[in-house]
N, CA, C and O atoms as a printed pandas DataFrame, in Angstrom:
     atom_number atom_name residue_name chain_id  residue_number  x_coord  y_coord  z_coord
0              1         N          MET        A               1  -31.805   20.192   23.503
1              2        CA          MET        A               1  -31.885   19.546   24.682
2              3         C          MET        A               1  -30.408   19.818   25.434
3              4         O          MET        A               1  -30.410   19.972   26.656
4              5         N          LYS        A               2  -29.248   19.870   24.744
5              6        CA          LYS        A               2  -28.068   19.972   25.477
6              7         C          LYS        A               2  -28.058   21.320   26.313
7              8         O          LYS        A               2  -27.427   21.427   27.365
8              9         N          TYR        A               3  -28.789   22.308   25.770
9             10        CA          TYR        A               3  -28.851   23.712   26.485
10            11         C          TYR        A               3  -29.781   23.404   27.818
11            12         O          TYR        A               3  -29.572   24.155   28.770
12            13         N          LYS        A               4  -30.618   22.550   27.959
13            14        CA          LYS        A               4  -31.485   22.314   29.032
14            15         C          LYS        A               4  -30.666   21.829   30.224
15            16         O          LYS        A               4  -30.960   22.204   31.359
16            17         N          ILE        A               5  -29.638   20.998   29.991
17            18        CA          ILE        A               5  -28.482   20.817   30.923
18            19         C          ILE        A               5  -27.380   21.585   31.276
19            20         O          ILE        A               5  -26.947   21.733   32.419
20            21         N          LEU        A               6  -26.796   22.229   29.907
21            22        CA          LEU        A               6  -25.744   22.963   30.118
22            23         C          LEU        A               6  -26.097   24.272   30.817
23            24         O          LEU        A               6  -25.303   24.656   31.676
24            25         N          ILE        A               7  -27.050   24.922   30.597
25            26        CA          ILE        A               7  -27.314   26.337   31.162
26            27         C          ILE        A               7  -27.535   26.086   33.065
27            28         O          ILE        A               7  -27.006   26.837   33.885
28            29         N          PRO        A               8  -28.192   25.189   33.347
29            30        CA          PRO        A               8  -28.326   24.971   34.721
30            31         C          PRO        A               8  -26.968   24.609   35.221
31            32         O          PRO        A               8  -26.631   25.183   36.257
32            33         N          GLY        A               9  -26.131   23.777   34.694
33            34        CA          GLY        A               9  -24.889   23.506   35.065
34            35         C          GLY        A               9  -24.014   24.422   35.245
35            36         O          GLY        A               9  -23.280   24.355   36.231
36            37         N          ILE        A              10  -23.905   25.493   34.312
37            38        CA          ILE        A              10  -23.289   26.560   34.501
38            39         C          ILE        A              10  -23.656   27.529   35.544
39            40         O          ILE        A              10  -22.784   28.194   36.104
40            41         N          ILE        A              11  -25.094   27.659   35.877
41            42        CA          ILE        A              11  -25.424   28.328   36.874
42            43         C          ILE        A              11  -25.133   27.850   38.206
43            44         O          ILE        A              11  -24.867   28.561   39.175
44            45         N          ILE        A              12  -25.205   26.579   38.177
45            46        CA          ILE        A              12  -24.641   25.720   39.627
46            47         C          ILE        A              12  -23.216   26.061   39.980
47            48         O          ILE        A              12  -22.788   26.360   41.095
48            49         N          LEU        A              13  -22.451   25.952   38.676
49            50        CA          LEU        A              13  -21.142   26.019   38.818
50            51         C          LEU        A              13  -20.587   27.410   39.480
51            52         O          LEU        A              13  -19.791   27.565   40.406
52            53         N          CYS        A              14  -21.323   28.415   38.642
53            54        CA          CYS        A              14  -20.969   29.916   38.998
54            55         C          CYS        A              14  -21.484   30.050   40.558
55            56         O          CYS        A              14  -20.718   30.653   41.310
56            57         N          LEU        A              15  -22.585   29.596   41.056
57            58        CA          LEU        A              15  -23.311   29.709   42.407
58            59         C          LEU        A              15  -21.979   29.107   43.389
59            60         O          LEU        A              15  -21.402   29.764   44.256
60            61         N          PHE        A              16  -21.716   27.874   43.047
61            62        CA          PHE        A              16  -20.650   27.289   43.749
62            63         C          PHE        A              16  -19.381   27.863   44.151
63            64         O          PHE        A              16  -18.801   27.840   45.237
64            65         N          THR        A              17  -18.987   28.534   42.709
65            66        CA          THR        A              17  -17.666   29.249   42.759
66            67         C          THR        A              17  -17.866   30.566   43.708
67            68         O          THR        A              17  -16.905   30.921   44.390
68            69         N          ILE        A              18  -19.133   31.323   43.768
69            70        CA          ILE        A              18  -19.345   32.430   44.541
70            71         C          ILE        A              18  -19.291   31.942   46.095
71            72         O          ILE        A              18  -18.668   32.559   46.959
72            73         N          PHE        A              19  -19.953   30.874   46.307
73            74        CA          PHE        A              19  -20.234   30.284   47.823
74            75         C          PHE        A              19  -18.580   30.299   48.141
75            76         O          PHE        A              19  -18.046   31.004   48.997
76            77         N          LEU        A              20  -17.959   29.433   47.325
77            78        CA          LEU        A              20  -16.391   28.844   47.752
78            79         C          LEU        A              20  -15.707   30.169   48.200
79            80         O          LEU        A              20  -15.168   30.321   49.296
80            81         N          GLN        A              21  -15.797   31.163   47.166
81            82        CA          GLN        A              21  -14.914   32.382   47.461
82            83         C          GLN        A              21  -15.287   32.929   48.718
83            84         O          GLN        A              21  -14.440   33.127   49.590
84            85         N          GLN        A              22  -16.794   33.253   48.916
85            86        CA          GLN        A              22  -17.165   33.734   50.207
86            87         C          GLN        A              22  -16.678   33.036   51.590
87            88         O          GLN        A              22  -16.274   33.659   52.572
88            89         N          ALA        A              23  -16.790   31.656   51.485
89            90        CA          ALA        A              23  -16.126   30.912   52.520
90            91         C          ALA        A              23  -15.040   30.924   52.779
91            92         O          ALA        A              23  -14.708   30.814   53.960
92            93         N          MET        A              24  -14.153   31.052   51.835
93            94        CA          MET        A              24  -12.551   31.213   52.097
94            95         C          MET        A              24  -12.154   32.661   52.401
95            96         O          MET        A              24  -11.174   32.855   53.120
96            97         N          THR        A              25  -12.793   33.607   51.940
97            98        CA          THR        A              25  -12.728   34.851   52.409
98            99         C          THR        A              25  -12.964   34.998   54.072
99           100         O          THR        A              25  -12.110   35.449   54.835
100          101         N          GLN        A              26  -14.112   34.590   54.419
101          102        CA          GLN        A              26  -14.673   34.581   55.828
102          103         C          GLN        A              26  -13.515   33.818   56.597
103          104         O          GLN        A              26  -13.117   34.280   57.666
104          105         N          GLU        A              27  -13.041   32.817   56.146
105          106        CA          GLU        A              27  -12.103   32.016   57.017
106          107         C          GLU        A              27  -10.885   32.778   57.046
107          108         O          GLU        A              27  -10.439   32.736   58.193
108          109         N          GLU        A              28  -10.147   33.461   56.278
109          110        CA          GLU        A              28   -9.101   34.240   56.059
110          111         C          GLU        A              28   -9.459   35.422   57.068
111          112         O          GLU        A              28   -8.578   35.691   57.885
112          113         N          THR        A              29  -10.412   36.018   57.108
113          114        CA          THR        A              29  -10.662   37.139   57.951
114          115         C          THR        A              29  -10.715   36.945   59.434
115          116         O          THR        A              29  -10.253   37.722   60.269
116          117         N          ARG        A              30  -11.398   35.699   59.684
117          118        CA          ARG        A              30  -11.423   35.170   61.084
118          119         C          ARG        A              30  -10.079   35.099   61.445
119          120         O          ARG        A              30   -9.819   35.642   62.519
120          121         N          LYS        A              31   -8.963   34.472   60.725
121          122        CA          LYS        A              31   -7.714   34.351   61.339
122          123         C          LYS        A              31   -6.877   35.343   61.557
123          124         O          LYS        A              31   -5.974   35.324   62.393
124          125         N          ALA        A              32   -7.218   36.492   60.610
125          126        CA          ALA        A              32   -6.304   37.677   60.583
126          127         C          ALA        A              32   -6.161   38.319   61.907
127          128         O          ALA        A              32   -7.182   38.571   62.546
128          129         N          ASP        A              33   -5.295   38.534   62.259
129          130        CA          ASP        A              33   -4.985   39.498   63.372
130          131         C          ASP        A              33   -3.749   40.375   63.321
131          132         O          ASP        A              33   -2.956   40.050   62.437
132          133         N          HIS        A              34   -3.416   41.384   64.050
133          134        CA          HIS        A              34   -2.129   41.950   64.043
134          135         C          HIS        A              34   -0.879   41.363   63.568
135          136         O          HIS        A              34   -0.177   41.795   62.654
136          137         N          PHE        A              35   -0.647   40.170   64.404
137          138        CA          PHE        A              35    0.507   39.487   63.953
138          139         C          PHE        A              35    0.696   38.567   62.708
139          140         O          PHE        A              35    1.780   38.346   62.169
140          141         N          THR        A              36   -0.578   38.034   62.307
141          142        CA          THR        A              36   -0.556   37.236   61.247
142          143         C          THR        A              36   -0.518   37.983   59.905
143          144         O          THR        A              36   -0.202   37.398   58.869
144          145         N          LEU        A              37   -0.879   39.419   59.944
145          146        CA          LEU        A              37   -1.274   40.197   59.018
146          147         C          LEU        A              37    0.327   40.863   58.772
147          148         O          LEU        A              37    0.874   40.839   57.669
148          149         N          PHE        A              38    0.910   41.413   59.925
149          150        CA          PHE        A              38    2.091   42.017   59.559
150          151         C          PHE        A              38    3.618   41.279   60.046
151          152         O          PHE        A              38    4.696   41.826   59.816
152          153         N          SER        A              39    3.515   40.239   60.599
153          154        CA          SER        A              39    4.713   39.859   61.116
154          155         C          SER        A              39    5.689   39.295   60.089
155          156         O          SER        A              39    6.890   39.562   60.098
156          157         N          ASN        A              40    5.088   38.490   59.197
157          158        CA          ASN        A              40    5.755   38.027   58.169
158          159         C          ASN        A              40    6.007   38.756   56.549
159          160         O          ASN        A              40    6.373   38.240   55.494
160          161         N          GLN        A              41    5.679   39.996   56.854
161          162        CA          GLN        A              41    5.874   40.821   55.528
162          163         C          GLN        A              41    7.296   40.716   55.078
163          164         O          GLN        A              41    8.165   40.408   55.893
164          165         N          LYS        A              42    7.579   40.954   53.826
165          166        CA          LYS        A              42    8.904   41.092   53.340
166          167         C          LYS        A              42    8.944   42.491   52.609
167          168         O          LYS        A              42    9.152   42.535   51.396
168          169         N          ARG        A              43    8.764   43.508   53.273
169          170        CA          ARG        A              43    8.766   44.691   52.660
170          171         C          ARG        A              43   10.059   45.544   52.762
171          172         O          ARG        A              43   10.657   45.292   53.808
172          173         N          PRO        A              44   10.514   46.239   52.186
173          174        CA          PRO        A              44   11.696   47.098   52.054
174          175         C          PRO        A              44   11.606   48.108   53.275
175          176         O          PRO        A              44   10.547   48.655   53.583
176          177         N          GLU        A              45   12.685   48.291   53.880
177          178        CA          GLU        A              45   12.753   49.554   54.882
178          179         C          GLU        A              45   12.243   50.913   54.491
179          180         O          GLU        A              45   12.725   51.601   53.591
180          181         N          PRO        A              46   11.287   51.213   55.205
181          182        CA          PRO        A              46   10.955   52.761   54.705
182          183         C          PRO        A              46   11.861   53.772   54.419
183          184         O          PRO        A              46   12.821   53.848   55.187
184          185         N          ALA        A              47   11.799   54.531   53.548
185          186        CA          ALA        A              47   12.757   55.646   53.294
186          187         C          ALA        A              47   12.389   56.947   54.179
187          188         O          ALA        A              47   11.280   57.478   54.144
188          189         N          PHE        A              48   13.466   57.388   54.976
189          190        CA          PHE        A              48   13.000   58.408   55.847
190          191         C          PHE        A              48   13.998   59.637   55.598
191          192         O          PHE        A              48   15.199   59.459   55.803
192          193         N          ASP        A              49   13.543   60.832   55.178
193          194        CA          ASP        A              49   14.438   61.962   55.195
194          195         C          ASP        A              49   14.074   63.004   56.415
195          196         O          ASP        A              49   13.049   63.656   56.616
196          197         N          HIS        A              50   15.416   62.905   57.218
197          198        CA          HIS        A              50   15.318   63.617   58.315
198          199         C          HIS        A              50   15.071   65.206   58.015
199          200         O          HIS        A              50   14.337   65.899   58.719
200          201         N          THR        A              51   15.716   65.644   56.982
201          202        CA          THR        A              51   15.706   67.068   56.546
202          203         C          THR        A              51   14.372   67.459   56.408
203          204         O          THR        A              51   13.902   68.373   57.085
204          205         N          VAL        A              52   13.670   66.779   55.507
205          206        CA          VAL        A              52   12.221   66.853   55.268
206          207         C          VAL        A              52   11.301   67.279   56.393
207          208         O          VAL        A              52   10.541   68.247   56.364
208          209         N          HIS        A              53   11.489   66.349   57.473
209          210        CA          HIS        A              53   11.058   66.337   58.893
210          211         C          HIS        A              53   11.454   67.568   59.585
211          212         O          HIS        A              53   10.607   68.368   59.981
212          213         N          GLU        A              54   12.596   67.729   59.728
213          214        CA          GLU        A              54   13.108   69.082   60.379
214          215         C          GLU        A              54   12.369   70.205   59.536
215          216         O          GLU        A              54   11.583   70.891   60.189
216          217         N          ASP        A              55   12.482   70.457   58.377
217          218        CA          ASP        A              55   11.955   71.557   57.706
218          219         C          ASP        A              55   10.407   71.795   57.891
219          220         O          ASP        A              55    9.977   72.921   58.141
220          221         N          SER        A              56    9.528   70.622   57.750
221          222        CA          SER        A              56    8.293   70.784   57.947
222          223         C          SER        A              56    7.711   71.069   59.350
223          224         O          SER        A              56    6.826   71.899   59.559
224          225         N          LEU        A              57    8.246   70.363   60.207
225          226        CA          LEU        A              57    7.855   70.292   61.741
226          227         C          LEU        A              57    8.528   71.542   62.516
227          228         O          LEU        A              57    7.917   72.073   63.444
228          229         N          GLY        A              58    9.646   71.941   62.161
229          230        CA          GLY        A              58   10.297   72.972   62.930
230          231         C          GLY        A              58   10.762   72.485   64.130
231          232         O          GLY        A              58   10.971   71.291   64.348
232          233         N          ASP        A              59   10.967   73.593   65.098
233          234        CA          ASP        A              59   11.775   73.087   66.241
234          235         C          ASP        A              59   10.859   72.377   67.443
235          236         O          ASP        A              59   11.355   72.023   68.513
236          237         N          THR        A              60    9.590   72.239   67.142
237          238        CA          THR        A              60    8.782   71.510   67.940
238          239         C          THR        A              60    8.640   70.231   67.462
239          240         O          THR        A              60    8.162   69.406   68.241
240          241         N          GLY        A              61    8.967   69.857   66.282
241          242        CA          GLY        A              61    8.928   68.509   65.788
242          243         C          GLY        A              61    9.822   67.378   66.398
243          244         O          GLY        A              61    9.477   66.197   66.425
244          245         N          CYS        A              62   11.031   67.872   66.895
245          246        CA          CYS        A              62   11.934   67.081   67.458
246          247         C          CYS        A              62   11.421   66.171   68.300
247          248         O          CYS        A              62   11.562   64.964   68.102
248          249         N          ALA        A              63   10.689   66.732   69.459
249          250        CA          ALA        A              63   10.149   66.127   70.457
250          251         C          ALA        A              63    9.183   64.900   70.107
251          252         O          ALA        A              63    9.043   63.967   70.898
252          253         N          ARG        A              64    8.510   64.958   68.843
253          254        CA          ARG        A              64    7.781   63.986   68.550
254          255         C          ARG        A              64    8.428   62.578   68.251
255          256         O          ARG        A              64    7.736   61.563   68.325
256          257         N          CYS        A              65    9.555   62.536   67.966
257          258        CA          CYS        A              65   10.325   61.286   67.821
258          259         C          CYS        A              65   11.404   61.116   68.787
259          260         O          CYS        A              65   11.631   60.033   69.326
260          261         N          HIS        A              66   12.046   62.139   69.000
261          262        CA          HIS        A              66   13.221   61.902   70.171
262          263         C          HIS        A              66   12.838   62.353   71.521
263          264         O          HIS        A              66   12.858   63.493   71.985
264          265         N          HIS        A              67   12.424   61.042   72.155
265          266        CA          HIS        A              67   12.183   60.977   73.511
266          267         C          HIS        A              67   12.694   60.092   74.391
267          268         O          HIS        A              67   13.244   59.114   73.885
268          269         N          VAL        A              68   12.664   60.163   75.585
269          270        CA          VAL        A              68   13.005   59.079   76.627
270          271         C          VAL        A              68   11.976   59.161   77.703
271          272         O          VAL        A              68   11.371   60.182   78.029
272          273         N          LEU        A              69   11.845   57.958   78.225
273          274        CA          LEU        A              69   10.882   57.932   79.412
274          275         C          LEU        A              69   11.475   58.333   80.717
275          276         O          LEU        A              69   12.450   57.751   81.191
276          277         N          ASP        A              70   10.894   59.302   81.273
277          278        CA          ASP        A              70   10.956   59.888   82.699
278          279         C          ASP        A              70   10.204   59.050   83.452
279          280         O          ASP        A              70    8.973   59.085   83.444
280          281         N          ILE        A              71   10.966   58.163   84.221
281          282        CA          ILE        A              71   10.275   57.283   85.257
282          283         C          ILE        A              71    9.742   58.144   86.334
283          284         O          ILE        A              71    8.632   57.812   86.752
284          285         N          GLU        A              72   10.280   59.151   86.855
285          286        CA          GLU        A              72    9.505   59.890   88.054
286          287         C          GLU        A              72    7.963   60.324   87.388
287          288         O          GLU        A              72    6.892   60.065   87.937
288          289         N          GLN        A              73    8.098   60.937   86.272
289          290        CA          GLN        A              73    6.887   61.449   85.700
290          291         C          GLN        A              73    5.824   60.296   84.986
291          292         O          GLN        A              73    4.618   60.502   84.850
292          293         N          ASN        A              74    6.466   59.155   84.598
293          294        CA          ASN        A              74    5.930   58.156   83.931
294          295         C          ASN        A              74    5.534   58.748   82.373
295          296         O          ASN        A              74    4.529   58.269   81.848
296          297         N          LYS        A              75    6.141   59.554   81.796
297          298        CA          LYS        A              75    5.822   59.878   80.592
298          299         C          LYS        A              75    7.092   60.159   79.725
299          300         O          LYS        A              75    8.188   60.348   80.252
300          301         N          LEU        A              76    6.893   60.180   78.344
301          302        CA          LEU        A              76    7.922   60.507   77.560
302          303         C          LEU        A              76    8.489   61.990   77.426
303          304         O          LEU        A              76    7.647   62.869   77.241
304          305         N          VAL        A              77    9.600   62.294   77.489
305          306        CA          VAL        A              77    9.926   63.667   77.491
306          307         C          VAL        A              77   11.164   63.882   76.415
307          308         O          VAL        A              77   11.877   62.953   76.034
308          309         N          TYR        A              78   11.276   64.977   76.075
309          310        CA          TYR        A              78   12.477   65.427   75.124
310          311         C          TYR        A              78   13.247   66.359   75.735
311          312         O          TYR        A              78   12.739   67.295   76.353
312          313         N          THR        A              79   14.661   66.175   75.610
313          314        CA          THR        A              79   15.737   67.080   75.965
314          315         C          THR        A              79   16.659   67.315   74.896
315          316         O          THR        A              79   17.376   66.532   74.273
316          317         N          GLU        A              80   16.458   68.842   74.788
317          318        CA          GLU        A              80   17.282   69.190   73.372
318          319         C          GLU        A              80   18.901   68.864   73.488
319          320         O          GLU        A              80   19.478   68.842   74.575
320          321         N          GLY        A              81   19.382   68.680   72.558
321          322        CA          GLY        A              81   20.758   68.033   72.684
322          323         C          GLY        A              81   21.205   66.414   73.038
323          324         O          GLY        A              81   22.302   65.857   72.986
324          325         N          GLU        A              82   19.757   65.889   73.446
325          326        CA          GLU        A              82   20.273   64.323   73.732
326          327         C          GLU        A              82   19.471   63.652   72.781
327          328         O          GLU        A              82   18.738   62.748   73.181
328          329         N          GLU        A              83   19.498   63.960   71.561
329          330        CA          GLU        A              83   18.629   63.488   70.742
330          331         C          GLU        A              83   19.441   62.141   70.215
331          332         O          GLU        A              83   20.659   62.274   70.099
332          333         N          ALA        A              84   18.892   60.929   69.906
333          334        CA          ALA        A              84   19.527   59.604   69.387
334          335         C          ALA        A              84   18.380   59.211   68.366
335          336         O          ALA        A              84   17.255   59.708   68.307
336          337         N          ALA        A              85   18.986   58.079   67.475
337          338        CA          ALA        A              85   18.233   57.687   66.536
338          339         C          ALA        A              85   17.254   56.531   67.338
339          340         O          ALA        A              85   17.628   55.885   68.317
340          341         N          CYS        A              86   16.068   56.439   66.762
341          342        CA          CYS        A              86   15.003   55.722   67.212
342          343         C          CYS        A              86   15.536   54.289   67.571
343          344         O          CYS        A              86   15.074   53.723   68.562
344          345         N          SER        A              87   16.410   53.738   66.865
345          346        CA          SER        A              87   16.916   52.385   66.868
346          347         C          SER        A              87   17.648   52.082   68.078
347          348         O          SER        A              87   17.805   50.930   68.482
348          349         N          GLU        A              88   18.230   53.416   68.829
349          350        CA          GLU        A              88   18.994   53.337   69.768
350          351         C          GLU        A              88   18.213   52.780   71.025
351          352         O          GLU        A              88   18.845   52.159   71.879
352          353         N          CYS        A              89   16.823   52.993   71.161
353          354        CA          CYS        A              89   15.969   52.507   72.125
354          355         C          CYS        A              89   15.029   51.272   71.799
355          356         O          CYS        A              89   14.669   50.340   72.517
356          357         N          HIS        A              90   14.767   51.558   70.554
357          358        CA          HIS        A              90   13.652   50.532   69.770
358          359         C          HIS        A              90   14.284   49.711   69.056
359          360         O          HIS        A              90   14.869   50.148   68.065
360          361         N          THR        A              91   14.326   48.552   69.313
361          362        CA          THR        A              91   14.974   47.345   68.575
362          363         C          THR        A              91   14.000   46.557   67.676
363          364         O          THR        A              91   12.835   46.939   67.576
364          365         N          SER        A              92   14.415   45.545   67.066
365          366        CA          SER        A              92   13.599   44.712   66.358
366          367         C          SER        A              92   12.610   44.027   67.238
367          368         O          SER        A              92   11.497   43.760   66.785
368          369         N          GLU        A              93   12.960   43.699   68.562
369          370        CA          GLU        A              93   11.824   43.050   69.595
370          371         C          GLU        A              93   11.725   43.910   70.621
371          372         O          GLU        A              93   12.590   44.657   71.078
372          373         N          GLN        A              94   10.133   43.685   71.093
373          374        CA          GLN        A              94    9.925   44.649   72.152
374          375         C          GLN        A              94   10.605   44.022   73.406
375          376         O          GLN        A              94   10.889   42.833   73.554
376          377         N          SER        A              95   10.843   45.211   74.421
377          378        CA          SER        A              95   11.514   44.600   75.655
378          379         C          SER        A              95   11.027   45.776   76.724
379          380         O          SER        A              95   11.144   46.995   76.602
380          381         N          ASP        A              96   10.434   45.001   77.828
381          382        CA          ASP        A              96    9.944   45.838   78.902
382          383         C          ASP        A              96    8.807   46.596   78.462
383          384         O          ASP        A              96    7.748   46.137   78.034
384          385         N          ASN        A              97    9.150   47.896   78.619
385          386        CA          ASN        A              97    7.997   48.922   78.256
386          387         C          ASN        A              97    8.247   49.567   76.916
387          388         O          ASN        A              97    7.605   50.542   76.527
388          389         N          ILE        A              98    9.256   48.953   76.190
389          390        CA          ILE        A              98    9.786   49.781   75.055
390          391         C          ILE        A              98    9.202   49.050   73.701
391          392         O          ILE        A              98    9.402   47.862   73.449
392          393         N          LEU        A              99    8.570   49.803   73.007
393          394        CA          LEU        A              99    8.006   49.044   71.555
394          395         C          LEU        A              99    9.115   48.871   70.787
395          396         O          LEU        A              99   10.149   49.538   70.748
396          397         N          ALA        A             100    8.732   47.735   70.075
397          398        CA          ALA        A             100    9.780   47.324   68.891
398          399         C          ALA        A             100    9.840   48.474   67.976
399          400         O          ALA        A             100    8.936   49.309   68.002
400          401         N          ILE        A             101   10.996   48.597   67.040
401          402        CA          ILE        A             101   11.117   49.472   66.220
402          403         C          ILE        A             101    9.789   49.642   65.149
403          404         O          ILE        A             101    9.368   50.708   64.701
404          405         N          ARG        A             102    9.349   48.507   64.923
405          406        CA          ARG        A             102    8.355   48.516   63.775
406          407         C          ARG        A             102    6.979   49.064   64.381
407          408         O          ARG        A             102    6.341   49.890   63.729
408          409         N          GLU        A             103    6.531   48.631   65.574
409          410        CA          GLU        A             103    5.372   49.253   66.452
410          411         C          GLU        A             103    5.496   50.497   66.666
411          412         O          GLU        A             103    4.514   51.239   66.627
412          413         N          ALA        A             104    6.729   50.939   66.929
413          414        CA          ALA        A             104    6.981   52.281   67.415
414          415         C          ALA        A             104    6.649   53.297   66.012
415          416         O          ALA        A             104    5.847   54.226   65.914
416          417         N          SER        A             105    7.523   52.770   65.074
417          418        CA          SER        A             105    7.451   53.557   63.728
418          419         C          SER        A             105    6.085   53.523   63.334
419          420         O          SER        A             105    5.764   54.661   62.990
420          421         N          HIS        A             106    5.073   52.672   63.224
421          422        CA          HIS        A             106    3.781   52.812   62.700
422          423         C          HIS        A             106    2.881   53.476   63.530
423          424         O          HIS        A             106    1.923   54.087   63.056
424          425         N          ALA        A             107    3.126   53.406   64.865
425          426        CA          ALA        A             107    2.340   54.405   65.708
426          427         C          ALA        A             107    2.573   55.759   65.502
427          428         O          ALA        A             107    1.694   56.560   65.184
428          429         N          SER        A             108    3.854   56.051   65.694
429          430        CA          SER        A             108    4.322   57.499   65.754
430          431         C          SER        A             108    4.369   58.115   64.240
431          432         O          SER        A             108    3.860   59.215   64.025
432          433         N          CYS        A             109    4.880   57.507   63.396
433          434        CA          CYS        A             109    5.023   57.877   61.932
434          435         C          CYS        A             109    3.775   58.192   61.276
435          436         O          CYS        A             109    3.438   59.324   60.927
436          437         N          THR        A             110    2.903   56.802   61.083
437          438        CA          THR        A             110    1.677   57.005   60.474
438          439         C          THR        A             110    0.570   57.763   61.060
439          440         O          THR        A             110   -0.266   58.463   60.488
440          441         N          GLY        A             111    0.723   57.477   62.391
441          442        CA          GLY        A             111   -0.190   58.375   63.424
442          443         C          GLY        A             111   -0.012   59.828   63.226
443          444         O          GLY        A             111   -1.019   60.528   63.130
444          445         N          CYS        A             112    0.992   60.275   63.165
445          446        CA          CYS        A             112    1.568   61.761   63.019
446          447         C          CYS        A             112    0.986   62.160   61.504
447          448         O          CYS        A             112    0.490   63.280   61.379
448          449         N          HIS        A             113    1.034   61.296   60.389
449          450        CA          HIS        A             113    0.670   61.643   59.182
450          451         C          HIS        A             113   -0.659   61.765   59.041
451          452         O          HIS        A             113   -1.092   62.705   58.375
452          453         N          ARG        A             114   -1.514   60.859   59.628
453          454        CA          ARG        A             114   -3.053   60.793   59.588
454          455         C          ARG        A             114   -3.374   61.813   60.450
455          456         O          ARG        A             114   -4.482   62.244   60.131
456          457         N          GLU        A             115   -2.900   62.425   61.433
457          458        CA          GLU        A             115   -3.314   63.682   62.137
458          459         C          GLU        A             115   -2.943   64.720   61.261
459          460         O          GLU        A             115   -3.969   65.378   61.086
460          461         N          MET        A             116   -1.997   65.224   60.603
461          462        CA          MET        A             116   -1.950   66.102   59.698
462          463         C          MET        A             116   -2.766   65.999   58.675
463          464         O          MET        A             116   -3.292   67.047   58.300
464          465         N          LYS        A             117   -3.028   64.992   58.098
465          466        CA          LYS        A             117   -4.363   64.985   56.879
466          467         C          LYS        A             117   -5.471   65.361   57.377
467          468         O          LYS        A             117   -6.324   65.852   56.638
468          469         N          LYS        A             118   -5.690   65.208   58.748
469          470        CA          LYS        A             118   -7.112   65.369   59.220
470          471         C          LYS        A             118   -7.098   66.907   59.297
471          472         O          LYS        A             118   -8.170   67.482   59.107
472          473         N          GLU        A             119   -6.076   67.577   59.536
473          474        CA          GLU        A             119   -5.956   69.061   59.776
474          475         C          GLU        A             119   -5.737   69.651   58.589
475          476         O          GLU        A             119   -5.472   70.853   58.545
476          477         N          LYS        A             120   -5.828   68.780   57.307
477          478        CA          LYS        A             120   -5.637   69.488   56.106
478          479         C          LYS        A             120   -4.242   69.878   55.717
479          480         O          LYS        A             120   -4.075   70.688   54.805
480          481         N          LYS        A             121   -3.189   69.321   56.386
481          482        CA          LYS        A             121   -1.970   69.786   56.316
482          483         C          LYS        A             121   -1.177   68.919   55.293
483          484         O          LYS        A             121   -1.738   67.867   54.985
484          485         N          THR        A             122   -0.103   69.145   54.775
485          486        CA          THR        A             122    0.683   68.234   53.696
486          487         C          THR        A             122    1.182   67.224   54.809
487          488         O          THR        A             122    1.709   67.508   55.884
488          489         N          ALA        A             123    0.940   66.197   54.382
489          490        CA          ALA        A             123    1.595   64.763   55.191
490          491         C          ALA        A             123    2.420   63.891   54.681
491          492         O          ALA        A             123    2.660   64.076   53.488
492          493         N          GLY        A             124    2.968   62.948   55.207
493          494        CA          GLY        A             124    3.712   62.052   54.579
494          495         C          GLY        A             124    2.835   60.918   54.291
495          496         O          GLY        A             124    1.620   61.119   54.272
496          497         N          PRO        A             125    3.421   59.458   54.007
497          498        CA          PRO        A             125    2.572   58.410   53.763
498          499         C          PRO        A             125    1.890   57.835   54.735
499          500         O          PRO        A             125    2.346   57.876   55.878
500          501         N          THR        A             126    0.616   57.162   54.452
501          502        CA          THR        A             126   -0.145   56.504   55.500
502          503         C          THR        A             126   -0.503   55.005   55.227
503          504         O          THR        A             126   -1.149   54.288   55.992
504          505         N          THR        A             127    0.042   54.632   53.962
505          506        CA          THR        A             127   -0.391   53.295   53.738
506          507         C          THR        A             127    1.035   52.499   53.411
507          508         O          THR        A             127    2.049   53.099   53.057
508          509         N          CYS        A             128    0.971   51.302   53.554
509          510        CA          CYS        A             128    2.132   50.391   53.529
510          511         C          CYS        A             128    3.001   50.698   52.278
511          512         O          CYS        A             128    4.175   51.040   52.423
512          513         N          GLY        A             129    2.447   50.582   51.084
513          514        CA          GLY        A             129    3.250   50.825   49.753
514          515         C          GLY        A             129    3.729   52.276   49.752
515          516         O          GLY        A             129    4.766   52.502   49.128
516          517         N          GLU        A             130    3.234   53.093   50.249
517          518        CA          GLU        A             130    3.584   54.524   50.043
518          519         C          GLU        A             130    4.960   54.628   50.830
519          520         O          GLU        A             130    5.919   55.216   50.329
520          521         N          CYS        A             131    5.015   54.053   52.042
521          522        CA          CYS        A             131    6.380   54.239   52.886
522          523         C          CYS        A             131    7.295   52.931   52.447
523          524         O          CYS        A             131    8.479   53.185   52.226
524          525         N          HIS        A             132    6.953   51.838   52.330
525          526        CA          HIS        A             132    7.912   50.821   51.997
526          527         C          HIS        A             132    7.845   50.430   50.243
527          528         O          HIS        A             132    7.193   49.543   49.691
528          529         N          ARG        A             133    8.650   51.316   49.725
529          530        CA          ARG        A             133    8.759   51.294   48.395
530          531         C          ARG        A             133    9.793   50.201   47.836
531          532         O          ARG        A             133   10.799   49.896   48.477
532          533         N          LYS        A             134    9.518   49.712   46.766
533          534        CA          LYS        A             134   10.547   48.639   46.444
534          535         C          LYS        A             134   11.522   49.205   45.381
535          536         O          LYS        A             134   12.448   48.512   44.960
């Protein structure tokens, strides 16, 4: 007699738990956008080895990161000998037409790494945890 009540109760409890989990997941997904997902992360700064990039990309690799906006041509250009650190132009906040360092790094670094992986070349990290190691 106990089992006639107990088994349906357990089944109902399991179904309710599954339903609740689905409802919570959908709500979280609906609210998620770029800023809520990434703006409050507390990950360590990514490690960057300039020598590894110089060796793997060669002379043509410098222009990939070291560029300035040529206003007349309205495009990014590279001038050898005028290289500066990314943080010289890209600060923690976006200003005018200059991306914040975070957005610039995510677009440039992971974008380049993904391209290289598609070409079946050795590439750097493409996921958060691979780059931002504790």
